Backbone as a chain_set.jsonl record, in Angstrom:
{"seq": "MEHLGPAPDATAAFVTDLTTALVETGLPRTAARVMACLFASETGSRTAIEMAQDLQVSAATISHAVRLLERQDLIRRGRDERGRRHRYFLDDKAGLRTVAASVAANQRFAATALRGAALFGAETATGSRLALAGRFFERLGDDLMRSAEKHWRDMVGDRGDEYTLTSHAE", "coords": {"N": [[-116.739, 71.907, 17.568], [-114.884, 70.068, 20.023], [-111.365, 70.628, 20.471], [-109.558, 68.565, 20.815], [-107.746, 65.707, 19.689], [-108.365, 64.923, 16.261], [-108.04, 67.424, 13.61], [-110.256, 70.285, 13.568], [-111.809, 70.441, 11.147], [-111.661, 67.819, 10.174], [-112.895, 66.482, 12.255], [-115.472, 67.605, 12.076], [-116.238, 66.634, 9.562], [-116.276, 63.913, 10.134], [-118.363, 63.861, 12.041], [-120.474, 64.553, 10.374], [-120.506, 62.292, 8.67], [-121.061, 60.278, 10.572], [-123.538, 61.166, 11.449], [-125.075, 60.747, 9.127], [-124.959, 57.935, 9.012], [-126.353, 57.332, 11.385], [-128.856, 58.441, 10.824], [-129.647, 56.72, 8.844], [-130.235, 54.535, 10.403], [-132.651, 55.177, 11.348], [-133.02, 57.306, 13.072], [-134.233, 60.634, 13.576], [-132.923, 63.436, 11.725], [-131.858, 65.702, 13.247], [-131.699, 64.665, 15.855], [-129.909, 62.62, 15.333], [-127.685, 64.153, 14.654], [-127.134, 65.33, 17.129], [-126.501, 63.028, 18.628], [-124.209, 62.195, 17.191], [-122.548, 64.385, 17.655], [-122.178, 64.132, 20.42], [-120.937, 61.586, 20.521], [-118.518, 62.228, 19.255], [-117.388, 63.929, 21.037], [-114.834, 64.523, 23.382], [-115.344, 64.229, 26.111], [-117.786, 63.004, 26.071], [-120.005, 64.414, 26.63], [-122.072, 67.343, 26.45], [-123.292, 70.701, 26.715], [-126.565, 72.064, 26.076], [-126.316, 74.545, 24.873], [-123.657, 74.473, 23.915], [-123.927, 72.415, 22.03], [-125.811, 73.569, 20.295], [-124.312, 75.685, 19.283], [-122.149, 74.266, 18.109], [-123.511, 72.72, 16.189], [-124.846, 74.598, 14.808], [-127.582, 75.347, 15.148], [-130.788, 76.224, 16.578], [-131.395, 76.681, 20.131], [-133.869, 75.657, 20.829], [-134.254, 73.694, 18.891], [-132.259, 71.872, 19.607], [-133.252, 71.212, 22.132], [-135.641, 69.851, 21.489], [-134.581, 67.621, 20.139], [-132.97, 66.411, 22.151], [-134.914, 65.693, 24.001], [-136.275, 63.654, 22.633], [-134.171, 61.779, 22.399], [-133.61, 61.291, 25.1], [-136.024, 60.099, 25.899], [-135.791, 57.701, 24.584], [-133.795, 56.575, 26.004], [-131.197, 56.981, 25.157], [-129.457, 59.006, 25.722], [-128.439, 60.781, 28.692], [-129.389, 63.186, 31.187], [-127.667, 65.628, 33.074], [-126.039, 67.812, 35.449], [-123.835, 70.599, 34.871], [-120.467, 71.326, 36.052], [-120.726, 73.625, 37.633], [-123.335, 73.495, 38.179], [-125.312, 74.95, 36.969], [-126.18, 74.684, 34.357], [-127.775, 72.303, 32.209], [-126.241, 69.275, 31.267], [-125.747, 66.991, 28.659], [-125.317, 63.59, 28.38], [-123.541, 60.943, 26.885], [-123.111, 57.672, 27.399], [-121.105, 54.694, 28.077], [-122.902, 52.706, 27.434], [-124.29, 53.433, 25.2], [-124.279, 52.302, 22.565], [-125.419, 49.757, 23.022], [-127.858, 50.57, 24.075], [-128.918, 51.824, 21.844], [-129.432, 49.651, 20.173], [-131.341, 48.404, 21.784], [-133.403, 50.332, 21.758], [-134.107, 50.284, 19.062], [-134.961, 47.629, 18.828], [-137.131, 47.703, 20.591], [-138.876, 49.403, 19.197], [-139.341, 47.821, 16.935], [-140.553, 45.669, 18.218], [-142.912, 46.842, 19.106], [-144.086, 47.306, 16.62], [-144.365, 44.625, 15.831], [-146.21, 43.637, 17.747], [-148.429, 45.213, 17.126], [-148.894, 44.435, 14.46], [-149.558, 41.743, 14.882], [-151.918, 42.046, 16.355], [-153.441, 43.177, 14.337], [-153.499, 41.01, 12.568], [-155.119, 39.255, 13.984], [-157.444, 40.76, 13.984], [-158.119, 40.972, 11.209], [-158.175, 38.321, 10.543], [-156.81, 35.058, 10.219], [-157.32, 33.638, 7.909], [-157.476, 35.421, 5.847], [-155.738, 37.235, 3.244], [-154.618, 39.622, 4.108], [-154.583, 39.288, 6.923], [-152.908, 37.042, 7.12], [-150.512, 38.066, 6.032], [-149.937, 40.099, 7.89], [-149.654, 38.563, 10.226], [-147.405, 36.986, 9.622], [-145.428, 38.993, 9.322], [-145.526, 40.118, 11.902], [-144.791, 37.923, 13.597], [-142.226, 37.463, 12.583], [-140.802, 39.914, 13.193], [-141.082, 39.9, 15.947], [-139.648, 37.575, 16.742], [-137.139, 38.204, 15.618], [-136.458, 40.524, 17.064], [-136.252, 39.48, 19.699], [-134.086, 37.721, 19.316], [-132.087, 39.55, 18.499], [-131.76, 41.147, 20.835], [-130.871, 39.249, 22.741], [-128.492, 38.471, 21.495], [-127.119, 40.95, 21.294], [-126.805, 41.606, 24.024], [-125.22, 39.425, 24.849], [-122.891, 39.809, 23.297], [-122.151, 42.273, 24.3], [-121.619, 41.677, 27.016], [-119.468, 39.951, 26.574], [-117.626, 41.813, 25.672], [-117.302, 43.67, 27.795], [-116.804, 42.157, 30.009], [-116.944, 41.154, 33.416], [-118.457, 43.318, 34.201], [-120.632, 43.241, 32.586], [-123.246, 42.487, 33.441], [-124.296, 44.784, 34.532], [-125.209, 46.115, 32.357], [-127.394, 44.92, 31.172], [-130.23, 44.905, 29.162], [-132.613, 43.701, 28.536], [-135.151, 43.992, 29.729], [-135.994, 46.465, 28.778], [-136.807, 46.002, 26.194], [-138.985, 44.419, 26.342]], "CA": [[-116.327, 70.67, 18.19], [-113.717, 70.189, 20.881], [-110.159, 70.629, 19.65], [-108.678, 67.442, 21.109], [-107.831, 64.728, 18.612], [-108.13, 65.407, 14.898], [-108.316, 68.829, 13.299], [-111.689, 70.579, 13.601], [-112.502, 70.112, 9.901], [-111.76, 66.36, 10.104], [-113.928, 66.118, 13.228], [-116.764, 67.996, 11.502], [-116.545, 65.678, 8.486], [-116.653, 62.659, 10.778], [-119.697, 64.049, 12.629], [-121.407, 64.482, 9.239], [-120.595, 60.882, 8.262], [-121.745, 59.53, 11.625], [-124.936, 61.595, 11.391], [-125.693, 60.03, 8.003], [-125.122, 56.54, 9.424], [-127.406, 57.274, 12.398], [-130.128, 58.697, 10.136], [-129.987, 55.479, 8.147], [-130.796, 53.594, 11.379], [-134.011, 55.6, 11.644], [-133.092, 58.493, 13.916], [-134.424, 61.908, 12.869], [-131.635, 64.069, 11.43], [-131.301, 66.519, 14.33], [-131.333, 63.751, 16.941], [-128.689, 61.952, 14.877], [-126.592, 65.128, 14.759], [-126.813, 65.447, 18.551], [-125.786, 61.801, 19.003], [-122.884, 62.241, 16.57], [-121.804, 65.418, 18.385], [-121.791, 63.552, 21.708], [-119.96, 60.523, 20.262], [-117.242, 62.83, 18.865], [-116.895, 64.742, 22.147], [-113.851, 63.832, 24.228], [-115.958, 63.929, 27.412], [-119.06, 62.317, 25.886], [-121.083, 65.269, 27.119], [-122.115, 68.73, 25.965], [-124.485, 71.438, 27.127], [-127.424, 72.391, 24.939], [-125.738, 75.733, 24.209], [-122.491, 74.019, 23.152], [-124.379, 71.671, 20.848], [-126.449, 74.516, 19.383], [-123.225, 76.393, 18.603], [-121.417, 73.311, 17.265], [-124.345, 72.241, 15.087], [-125.415, 75.795, 14.185], [-129.039, 75.29, 15.202], [-131.315, 76.938, 17.742], [-131.514, 75.941, 21.394], [-135.149, 74.932, 20.777], [-134.021, 72.513, 18.061], [-131.509, 70.945, 20.462], [-134.175, 70.768, 23.176], [-136.533, 68.85, 20.893], [-133.794, 66.419, 19.846], [-132.545, 65.72, 23.371], [-136.11, 65.064, 24.6], [-136.471, 62.39, 21.925], [-133.079, 60.874, 22.753], [-133.799, 60.898, 26.497], [-137.16, 59.163, 25.941], [-135.304, 56.412, 24.091], [-132.7, 56.148, 26.885], [-129.937, 57.02, 24.419], [-128.609, 59.956, 26.431], [-128.978, 61.149, 29.994], [-129.215, 64.589, 31.541], [-127.04, 65.912, 34.366], [-125.672, 69.222, 35.616], [-122.416, 70.882, 34.682], [-119.714, 71.466, 37.299], [-121.265, 74.736, 38.422], [-124.725, 73.178, 38.494], [-126.235, 75.936, 36.403], [-126.679, 74.261, 33.05], [-127.888, 70.871, 31.971], [-125.33, 68.633, 30.339], [-126.295, 65.764, 28.103], [-124.247, 62.603, 28.418], [-123.574, 59.698, 26.135], [-122.224, 56.824, 28.178], [-120.599, 53.475, 27.437], [-124.009, 51.84, 27.029], [-125.022, 54.054, 24.086], [-124.472, 51.342, 21.474], [-126.383, 48.747, 23.456], [-129.16, 51.234, 24.192], [-129.405, 52.056, 20.49], [-130.02, 48.38, 19.748], [-132.556, 48.192, 22.582], [-134.447, 51.24, 21.261], [-134.532, 49.764, 17.768], [-135.723, 46.409, 19.084], [-138.412, 48.096, 21.199], [-139.73, 49.908, 18.12], [-139.742, 46.661, 16.136], [-141.475, 44.863, 19.016], [-144.211, 47.543, 19.042], [-144.626, 46.992, 15.306], [-144.757, 43.213, 15.845], [-147.444, 43.5, 18.532], [-149.512, 45.836, 16.352], [-149.169, 43.562, 13.313], [-150.253, 40.544, 15.371], [-153.297, 42.471, 16.647], [-154.083, 43.321, 13.027], [-153.733, 39.663, 12.04], [-156.302, 38.74, 14.681], [-158.583, 41.558, 13.536], [-158.478, 40.628, 9.836], [-158.37, 36.881, 10.466], [-155.7, 34.317, 9.616], [-157.711, 33.095, 6.604], [-157.398, 36.455, 4.815], [-154.376, 37.576, 2.803], [-154.147, 40.695, 4.99], [-154.28, 38.693, 8.223], [-151.749, 36.175, 6.962], [-149.34, 38.929, 5.831], [-149.651, 40.758, 9.165], [-149.176, 37.549, 11.172], [-146.031, 36.642, 9.248], [-144.566, 40.132, 9.675], [-145.499, 40.234, 13.357], [-143.976, 36.849, 14.163], [-140.839, 37.677, 12.172], [-140.201, 40.991, 13.971], [-141.055, 39.469, 17.338], [-138.501, 36.666, 16.882], [-135.912, 38.934, 15.317], [-136.167, 41.387, 18.209], [-135.766, 38.654, 20.806], [-132.743, 37.255, 18.956], [-131.166, 40.698, 18.509], [-131.449, 41.551, 22.203], [-130.015, 38.219, 23.35], [-127.183, 38.556, 20.856], [-126.48, 42.215, 21.692], [-126.388, 41.499, 25.421], [-124.114, 38.476, 24.923], [-121.691, 40.46, 22.761], [-121.767, 43.344, 25.234], [-120.968, 41.031, 28.166], [-118.163, 39.478, 26.098], [-116.736, 42.968, 25.522], [-117.036, 44.39, 29.039], [-116.459, 41.206, 31.056], [-117.78, 41.023, 34.604], [-119.374, 44.457, 34.303], [-121.702, 43.034, 31.618], [-124.575, 42.417, 34.044], [-124.775, 46.152, 34.741], [-125.676, 46.662, 31.096], [-128.465, 44.11, 30.616], [-131.347, 45.768, 28.791], [-133.745, 42.925, 28.049], [-136.399, 44.524, 30.249], [-136.413, 47.612, 27.967], [-137.373, 45.558, 24.918], [-140.185, 43.591, 26.568]], "C": [[-115.096, 70.923, 19.059], [-112.46, 70.026, 20.035], [-109.128, 69.599, 20.104], [-108.799, 66.457, 19.956], [-107.592, 65.359, 17.255], [-108.447, 66.891, 14.736], [-109.824, 69.063, 13.263], [-112.43, 70.22, 12.31], [-112.652, 68.6, 9.724], [-112.833, 65.865, 11.08], [-115.312, 66.437, 12.677], [-117.176, 67.044, 10.385], [-116.963, 64.335, 9.069], [-118.055, 62.759, 11.371], [-120.757, 63.984, 11.534], [-121.6, 63.038, 8.787], [-121.354, 60.051, 9.29], [-123.228, 59.899, 11.669], [-125.668, 60.835, 10.299], [-125.945, 58.572, 8.378], [-126.252, 56.402, 10.443], [-128.787, 57.543, 11.793], [-130.587, 57.43, 9.423], [-130.513, 54.408, 9.089], [-132.213, 53.986, 11.778], [-134.123, 56.799, 12.57], [-133.405, 59.724, 13.064], [-133.078, 62.637, 12.762], [-131.064, 64.858, 12.606], [-130.904, 65.657, 15.515], [-130.045, 63.012, 16.579], [-127.496, 62.894, 14.98], [-126.16, 65.299, 16.211], [-126.034, 64.215, 19.015], [-124.361, 61.821, 18.444], [-121.99, 63.248, 17.286], [-121.311, 64.857, 19.721], [-120.758, 62.433, 21.535], [-118.581, 61.116, 19.983], [-116.639, 63.699, 19.963], [-115.941, 63.933, 23.014], [-114.47, 63.408, 25.56], [-117.24, 63.116, 27.285], [-120.227, 63.131, 26.402], [-120.942, 66.67, 26.545], [-123.326, 69.39, 26.603], [-125.318, 71.701, 25.878], [-126.85, 73.576, 24.162], [-124.53, 75.331, 23.371], [-122.92, 73.282, 21.886], [-125.03, 72.603, 19.837], [-125.38, 75.279, 18.598], [-122.487, 75.454, 17.636], [-122.202, 72.939, 16.015], [-125.026, 73.374, 14.332], [-126.928, 75.682, 14.022], [-129.49, 76.026, 16.46], [-131.338, 76.048, 18.981], [-132.805, 75.136, 21.416], [-135.01, 73.651, 19.958], [-133.275, 71.452, 18.86], [-132.433, 70.364, 21.524], [-135.105, 69.669, 22.674], [-135.787, 67.528, 20.668], [-133.404, 65.68, 21.125], [-133.732, 65.089, 24.094], [-136.364, 63.708, 23.95], [-135.42, 61.367, 22.334], [-133.171, 60.409, 24.209], [-134.935, 59.884, 26.625], [-136.74, 57.769, 25.491], [-134.14, 55.875, 24.923], [-131.352, 56.158, 26.184], [-128.948, 58.006, 25.02], [-129.235, 60.189, 27.8], [-128.62, 62.595, 30.295], [-128.566, 64.68, 32.916], [-126.761, 67.403, 34.443], [-124.184, 69.407, 35.337], [-121.767, 71.11, 36.05], [-120.276, 72.552, 38.208], [-122.73, 74.525, 38.752], [-125.753, 74.119, 37.892], [-126.86, 75.484, 35.098], [-126.803, 72.751, 33.0], [-126.802, 70.444, 31.004], [-126.01, 67.364, 29.885], [-125.139, 64.804, 27.903], [-124.559, 61.405, 27.55], [-122.617, 58.783, 26.885], [-121.843, 55.565, 27.411], [-121.708, 52.592, 26.887], [-124.739, 52.353, 25.793], [-125.275, 53.075, 22.939], [-125.503, 50.289, 21.813], [-127.778, 49.351, 23.57], [-129.76, 51.535, 22.82], [-130.065, 50.793, 19.945], [-131.335, 48.152, 20.48], [-133.699, 49.077, 22.097], [-134.985, 50.751, 19.926], [-135.393, 48.515, 17.936], [-137.09, 46.751, 19.667], [-139.372, 48.612, 20.132], [-140.226, 48.755, 17.248], [-140.723, 45.779, 16.897], [-142.862, 45.523, 19.053], [-144.879, 47.275, 17.7], [-145.14, 45.554, 15.28], [-146.08, 43.03, 16.582], [-148.631, 44.08, 17.775], [-149.893, 44.972, 15.159], [-149.933, 42.317, 13.751], [-151.694, 40.866, 15.782], [-154.085, 42.617, 15.35], [-154.404, 41.974, 12.408], [-154.971, 39.058, 12.685], [-157.564, 39.474, 14.21], [-159.06, 41.122, 12.147], [-158.738, 39.134, 9.655], [-157.254, 36.195, 9.694], [-156.023, 33.801, 8.22], [-157.647, 34.139, 5.484], [-155.944, 36.705, 4.432], [-153.783, 38.646, 3.72], [-153.727, 40.121, 6.336], [-153.038, 37.822, 8.171], [-150.461, 36.992, 6.833], [-148.939, 39.6, 7.151], [-149.103, 39.772, 10.192], [-147.725, 37.179, 10.887], [-145.064, 37.759, 9.647], [-144.437, 40.254, 11.189], [-144.628, 39.179, 14.009], [-142.494, 37.034, 13.826], [-140.172, 38.743, 13.044], [-140.129, 40.663, 15.456], [-139.837, 38.574, 17.592], [-137.179, 37.376, 16.66], [-135.509, 39.816, 16.494], [-135.618, 40.616, 19.393], [-134.336, 38.182, 20.536], [-131.72, 38.387, 19.011], [-130.792, 41.094, 19.925], [-130.558, 40.521, 22.892], [-128.599, 38.314, 22.791], [-126.436, 39.82, 21.287], [-125.983, 42.137, 23.13], [-125.216, 40.539, 25.583], [-122.821, 39.13, 24.438], [-121.211, 41.553, 23.71], [-121.05, 42.748, 26.446], [-119.591, 40.5, 27.778], [-117.159, 40.627, 26.033], [-116.36, 43.595, 26.857], [-116.747, 43.471, 30.212], [-117.459, 41.186, 32.194], [-118.765, 42.176, 34.77], [-120.597, 44.268, 33.425], [-123.089, 43.018, 32.214], [-125.154, 43.789, 34.311], [-125.478, 46.69, 33.496], [-126.8, 45.862, 30.455], [-129.686, 44.988, 30.364], [-132.582, 45.01, 28.362], [-135.073, 43.495, 28.503], [-136.895, 45.716, 29.443], [-137.136, 47.169, 26.702], [-138.655, 44.76, 25.115], [-141.427, 44.428, 26.63]], "O": [[-114.36, 71.886, 18.842], [-112.487, 69.361, 19.0], [-107.942, 69.746, 19.806], [-109.846, 66.381, 19.314], [-106.727, 66.222, 17.105], [-109.041, 67.518, 15.613], [-110.588, 68.145, 12.961], [-113.564, 69.745, 12.368], [-113.658, 68.142, 9.184], [-113.586, 64.943, 10.768], [-116.228, 65.623, 12.797], [-118.349, 66.687, 10.281], [-117.886, 63.692, 8.569], [-118.854, 61.835, 11.218], [-121.829, 63.417, 11.747], [-122.728, 62.607, 8.548], [-122.189, 59.22, 8.93], [-124.076, 59.038, 11.902], [-126.769, 60.333, 10.525], [-127.016, 58.032, 8.097], [-127.03, 55.451, 10.372], [-129.774, 56.937, 12.207], [-131.776, 57.113, 9.406], [-131.169, 53.466, 8.643], [-132.902, 53.228, 12.461], [-135.232, 57.267, 12.827], [-132.899, 59.846, 11.949], [-132.204, 62.468, 13.612], [-129.887, 64.696, 12.931], [-129.862, 65.9, 16.125], [-129.187, 62.804, 17.437], [-126.405, 62.467, 15.358], [-124.968, 65.4, 16.5], [-125.026, 64.339, 19.711], [-123.412, 61.495, 19.157], [-120.805, 62.988, 17.499], [-120.163, 65.08, 20.107], [-119.809, 62.342, 22.313], [-117.574, 60.565, 20.428], [-115.503, 64.156, 19.837], [-116.22, 62.779, 23.34], [-114.148, 62.339, 26.079], [-117.736, 62.591, 28.282], [-121.321, 62.601, 26.592], [-119.848, 67.118, 26.203], [-124.279, 68.712, 26.986], [-124.827, 71.573, 24.756], [-126.898, 73.598, 22.932], [-124.383, 75.793, 22.239], [-122.358, 73.49, 20.811], [-124.822, 72.442, 18.635], [-125.523, 75.494, 17.394], [-122.236, 75.812, 16.485], [-121.644, 72.852, 14.921], [-125.706, 73.139, 13.333], [-127.481, 75.885, 12.94], [-128.672, 76.403, 17.299], [-131.304, 74.821, 18.883], [-132.832, 74.037, 21.969], [-135.599, 72.629, 20.309], [-133.616, 70.271, 18.799], [-132.403, 69.162, 21.786], [-135.326, 68.673, 23.363], [-136.305, 66.454, 20.973], [-133.496, 64.453, 21.181], [-133.575, 64.051, 24.738], [-136.637, 62.726, 24.641], [-135.75, 60.208, 22.588], [-132.846, 59.262, 24.515], [-134.819, 58.916, 27.377], [-137.28, 56.771, 25.968], [-133.562, 54.84, 24.589], [-130.45, 55.418, 26.576], [-127.738, 57.86, 24.847], [-130.393, 59.847, 28.041], [-127.676, 63.151, 29.734], [-128.881, 63.898, 33.813], [-127.206, 68.167, 33.587], [-123.381, 68.497, 35.539], [-122.444, 71.089, 37.078], [-120.29, 72.395, 39.428], [-123.31, 75.292, 39.521], [-126.926, 74.088, 38.262], [-127.98, 75.884, 34.781], [-126.054, 72.02, 33.649], [-126.482, 71.152, 30.049], [-126.758, 66.739, 30.637], [-124.11, 65.161, 27.328], [-125.69, 60.924, 27.495], [-121.43, 59.089, 26.994], [-122.209, 55.394, 26.248], [-121.475, 51.81, 25.965], [-125.728, 51.747, 25.379], [-126.381, 53.032, 22.4], [-126.362, 49.962, 20.993], [-128.765, 48.715, 23.204], [-130.98, 51.504, 22.656], [-131.13, 50.857, 19.33], [-132.328, 47.754, 19.872], [-134.843, 48.627, 22.03], [-136.192, 50.8, 19.687], [-136.419, 48.361, 17.275], [-138.096, 46.157, 19.28], [-140.56, 48.29, 20.162], [-141.396, 48.719, 16.868], [-141.628, 45.201, 16.295], [-143.876, 44.825, 19.033], [-146.087, 47.044, 17.636], [-146.227, 45.292, 14.765], [-146.974, 42.341, 16.09], [-149.717, 43.501, 17.782], [-151.077, 44.792, 14.873], [-150.858, 41.885, 13.063], [-152.591, 40.048, 15.579], [-155.25, 42.229, 15.274], [-155.456, 41.805, 11.791], [-155.779, 38.42, 12.01], [-158.624, 38.864, 14.061], [-160.256, 40.927, 11.93], [-159.436, 38.728, 8.726], [-156.808, 36.682, 8.655], [-155.115, 33.55, 7.427], [-157.749, 33.792, 4.307], [-155.031, 36.42, 5.207], [-152.604, 38.593, 4.069], [-152.646, 40.429, 6.836], [-152.208, 37.862, 9.08], [-149.445, 36.661, 7.444], [-147.757, 39.663, 7.49], [-148.19, 40.106, 10.947], [-146.913, 37.072, 11.806], [-144.014, 37.501, 10.236], [-143.338, 40.473, 11.699], [-143.815, 39.494, 14.877], [-141.621, 36.798, 14.662], [-139.09, 38.506, 13.58], [-139.209, 41.105, 16.146], [-139.087, 38.792, 18.543], [-136.222, 37.183, 17.409], [-134.339, 39.845, 16.875], [-134.644, 41.033, 20.019], [-133.48, 38.238, 21.419], [-130.612, 38.201, 19.514], [-129.619, 41.353, 20.198], [-129.591, 40.889, 23.558], [-127.625, 38.243, 23.54], [-125.25, 39.76, 21.608], [-124.863, 42.556, 23.423], [-124.309, 40.805, 26.371], [-121.781, 39.018, 25.087], [-120.009, 41.735, 23.9], [-120.003, 43.246, 26.859], [-118.649, 40.588, 28.566], [-115.974, 40.434, 26.307], [-115.216, 44.013, 27.039], [-116.469, 43.952, 31.311], [-118.67, 41.199, 31.972], [-119.801, 42.016, 35.416], [-121.529, 45.068, 33.509], [-124.033, 43.483, 31.575], [-126.374, 43.954, 34.318], [-126.265, 47.633, 33.591], [-127.132, 46.105, 29.295], [-130.122, 45.726, 31.248], [-133.526, 45.622, 27.863], [-136.036, 43.484, 27.736], [-138.099, 45.97, 29.415], [-137.992, 47.894, 26.194], [-139.343, 44.456, 24.14], [-142.522, 43.896, 26.813]]}, "num_chains": 1, "name": "protein.A"}
């Protein structure tokens, strides 16, 4: 880890704690470790080689994790100053994007459950259970995104419109 801020052992312990918290949100462990590494970085960015060294894993392991995180819009890829290596960036929107990714997954579940409810029929126990779950996750997702965007705009002020993510969850 970078040596700005707390001592390296305190930073490593924090990265471990943050990884555990991110895993509990549903991220795979290695992707969570990459996110935690980026959150704890002073610049909010690292190369794949730096992360592999910091996390003591192979470059292929990092590559797999960053592909997953990029697909979920949780990190972005750029070039380092010399333009030779990819850098992975965690920006100010990471928290909001994490909520959006979670909501999108729940919305996919809701849509699938509602299709299942139609397939099994509302008069069956299976159809009724699927319909209830589908409607619940659909409503919850909509409420979470509206709430997350409102809180984000409250926090960042006029810049809030730049960070609207509702379209990602639809």
